[in-house]
N, C-alpha and C positions, 0 to 999 in steps of 0.2 A: 075288665082288662083296662090297663093303662095304656096312654098313648103318649111315647116321648118322641121328640122333633129330633132328628137325628141331625147333628150339627146346626141346631135351630130349623126354621122353615126352609131348610137348605134346596128344596125344588124350585122355590120361586123366588129367593133371595140369597145373596152372598153367604156361605156356609161360615159359621162359626162367627159371626157378628153381632153386634148389640140389636141391629136390624132385624136379624134371622130369628134371635132369640124374643124379641117384643111381638114379632107377627105370629110365632108360634102361640105365645100364650094370648095373644088376641083371639087366635084360630080356637082355642078351648083345649089346647095341649094340656095334658097333666104334667108333663115334664119336659126336659131340656136335655140332651145329650152333646156333651162338649169335649174337648181335647186340651190337656196342658202340657206345655213346655216350659223350660227355665231359660231365661235371657242370659247374656253375658255378665249382667250385674246381679244374677241371682234372684230375679223378679219372676212370678209366674204369668205366663200370657196364653191366650187361646188361639190355639191354631192347630190344624191334625198334622201337617207334615214337618219333617225337619227341615225343609228347604221351605223357603218362600215363593219359589218361583211360581207354581202352580198356581195359588190362589193370588199373587200379586203382582206377578212380572217379575220381582226383584230376585235375582239368583243369589242367595245368602242363606246360611244356616242360620237359625233362631239363636242359638247359643254363643253366636259372633256378632250379635247385635246387643245394645242395650236397650232396656223398656222403652226409654223416651224414642230411640229410633224407631222401634216395633211399631208403637203404637201410633205414629204417624204417617204408618203406610196402609194405603188403601188395599182392601183385600175381597174386590170386586170383580178379579181377572176371570173368573170361572162365568160371571153373569156380563161377558163383554164390557165390564169396567162402567155398567150402566148405573151403579150406585155409589155414594160416597160414604164408604163404610171401613174404617179403620180396623185394625187388628186390637181386639179388646185385651185390657189386662184382666187378670182373674179376680182382682180387688175390684175392678168396676163390675164385672158380671153378679159377683157375690151381693155388691150393694143392691143392684138391682133384685136380686134373688131375696133380699131379706124384705123387700116390700111386696112380695107376692106369697103364695102359697102352693107354690109347685115342688117338685123334686126335680133334682139335677143329677144326671148320673156324669161323673166326673171321670173319662178315662185317662189314666196316667200314662204318659207316651214315654217310656223307658224302653222300649224294644230294639232301638237302633242307638240312640244317644242315652248314655247313664247318667242322670242326674241324683247324685248321691243322696241330697235331701230333701227331694221334691215332696215326698210323701208327708213328712215333717213341716215343712211349709205349708203346704195345701191344708194340713189339719189345723194347724194354728190360725190360719186366716179363716176357716170355716165356723172355727171356736167363736171366735172375735165377732163375727156376725151371728153366732147362736143358732146355725143352721143345721146342726150334726145330725138333727132326726129329718131332715129332709135331702139328703146325701147318699147316693151308692156310687162307691170307688168301683172301677174296674180297670183290666189293663190286659195285654196278651202276655204281658210279663208278670206270671203268677206270684214272684217273688214281691213284686211292686204291693200286690194284693194283701200278700201275708204281712208285709212290713207295716202298710196301712192299717191293717186289722189289729197288729199288735199296738201299735201307737194309739187308737182309738176304738177300742173294743165296742163303744156304742153306735159305732158308724157301720152301715150296711155294706156289703161288697159282694163282688160279682167276679167269676172267672169267665174272662174273653178269649173266645178260641174261633180257628177258622181252618180250612184245608183239611183236618183229618179228626177222624170220630175217635174219643176215646170211652175206653170200656169203663163200665161201671163208674164213671165220673161225679154221678148224683150222689151216692155213697161216700166218695172220697171228698166230695164239698161238704157233706154235712160234718164228715169226722174232722175235716179242716176249720169248721165253725164259721163258713162262709155261706151266705146265704141264697146265691143266685148263681147260675150258669147264663153266659152270655153268648149263645152260640150263633155262628152263621145260619141263615133257615136251612140251606141246603143239607146241614148235618142232623136235621131232626126229622125224627119218626115216631111211631105210635109208642115204641118200645123206650126211647129216650124221654118222651113225655110221660110215660107211665113210671118209669124209675124215679123223676123227679116227684113226682105226686106223692110216689110211696114214702120217700125220704124226706119231703116237706121245703123242697127246694124248689124255688121259683125261676122261671125260664122269662128273661127279657130278651126278644129274637130280632136281630137285624138282618139284613136291610128290606124295609116290607113296604115296596112301592108299586105292587098291583094289587090289584082287587082278588085275583086268586090266591096268592099267597095270604093276605089278609083273612079270607074266608077260611083259610085252613087253619090259621091260627085260633080264629073263633071257634072252630069245631075243636080244637085241641084244647081251649079255655086256658091259654097261658097266661102267666103275670101280665106281661107288657109287649106292644110292638115298638119297635123303633125305626122310625119312618123319615123319609125326606119330605113326604106329604102327609103331615098329621091330620089335615082337613079330610082326605080320602078315608083315612082309618075313622076317624070321628064319625063321618056320615054312615059309614058301614055297621058301625055300633049304634046307630040311633041317637046321636049327641049331636 
């Protein structure tokens, strides 16, 4: 089982920052999960919310600010501003990833704000850094997932979902040419896990922040766990 650090090592460090990404890799995580949006000037930045206020204290939408403005804003509000950790650009992250040997789960945030060319821009940047074989695209907006797969068939993708269970999703995922399902842990049961294994679909499950949940994933032998505390997951795997 692989261990992905959810927004980096976000349990201890400011989420979706280079500090959190570095600390996750130092802890031994197999990969990073992060989120991308598009700035006003069409550049890709790493942040979870459409609005900066929760993570920075600045009440502004990502797509109303330029890349230069965004990347000078400290993103450690969730950690009481105890760190100097600005919002990173996607390019800065890819430069970091190219120097390592870990996987990146790129969540495309097009569920509320629609960025028409975000998939194309992300793929062009990923190819420029020769990281195609170490990327997984996911999104709650499955249209974005299918667009990414059409543009870059060589890059693995996953359907991200929460709130409701989808019947026969493993078979539908297989028929769509998608490699993974990314469910909220609460939507998993023996039947879903069995269907995924029967159809050769991997399960990357979020968000696993307790030993109880992690033990259940170990028992199910899923593909990956996505956690704010990668160190806890790694310890339970004996790593």
